[in-house]
C-alpha positions in Angstrom: 0.0 0.0 0.0 1.2 3.5 -0.8 0.1 6.9 0.5 -2.1 7.5 -2.5 -4.0 4.3 -1.6 -5.2 6.0 1.6 -6.8 9.0 0.0 -10.3 7.5 -0.3 -10.1 6.1 3.2 -9.3 9.6 4.5 -12.3 11.1 2.7 -14.7 8.5 4.1 -17.6 9.4 6.4 -16.8 6.3 8.4 -14.4 7.1 11.3 -13.0 3.6 11.2 -12.0 4.0 7.6 -10.3 7.4 8.4 -8.6 5.7 11.4 -7.2 3.0 9.1 -6.0 5.6 6.7 -4.2 7.5 9.5 -2.6 4.2 10.7 -1.4 3.2 7.3 -0.1 6.7 6.5 2.0 6.6 9.7 3.2 3.0 9.0 4.2 3.9 5.4 6.1 7.0 6.5 7.7 5.0 9.4 8.9 2.3 7.0 10.4 4.9 4.6 12.2 6.7 7.4 13.5 3.5 8.8 14.8 2.5 5.4 16.5 5.9 5.0 18.2 5.5 8.4 19.4 2.0 7.5 20.8 3.2 4.2 22.5 6.1 6.1 24.1 3.6 8.5 25.3 1.5 5.5 26.6 4.6 3.7 24.2 4.0 0.8 22.3 7.3 0.8 22.4 9.2 -2.4 22.0 12.6 -0.6 23.3 14.3 2.5 20.6 14.7 5.2 20.2 18.2 6.7 19.5 17.1 10.3 21.7 14.9 12.4 20.9 11.2 12.5 19.8 11.5 16.1 16.9 13.7 15.1 15.7 11.2 12.6 16.1 8.3 15.1 14.1 10.3 17.7 11.4 10.9 15.1 11.4 7.2 14.2 11.0 6.2 17.9 8.1 8.6 18.3 6.4 7.3 15.2 6.8 3.7 16.5 5.1 4.9 19.8 2.3 6.4 17.8 1.8 3.2 15.8 1.7 1.2 19.0 -0.9 3.6 20.4 -3.0 3.3 17.3 -2.8 -0.5 17.3 -3.9 -0.5 21.0 -6.8 1.8 20.3 -7.8 -0.2 17.2 -8.0 -3.3 19.4 -10.1 -1.6 22.0 -12.5 -0.1 19.4 -12.7 -3.3 17.3 -11.1 -1.7 14.2 -9.5 -4.1 11.9 -6.3 -2.7 10.5 
């Protein structure tokens, strides 16, 4: 799934669909950032990042916390992700 695939879900009148879209958008961005950090560590990036790696790692950790929170909420609200 890509970010474009979440557009219809975000526009839904059903809050569960919007919730799924939010979850997948964060997951997609998390996976892309995680991939970038791994490439950076392996010296495989094709650009020079502006921020220090520690900032990106902190962002990744916060995104993981948010994903975990959304997963817990989905379970409590019976939302299938």
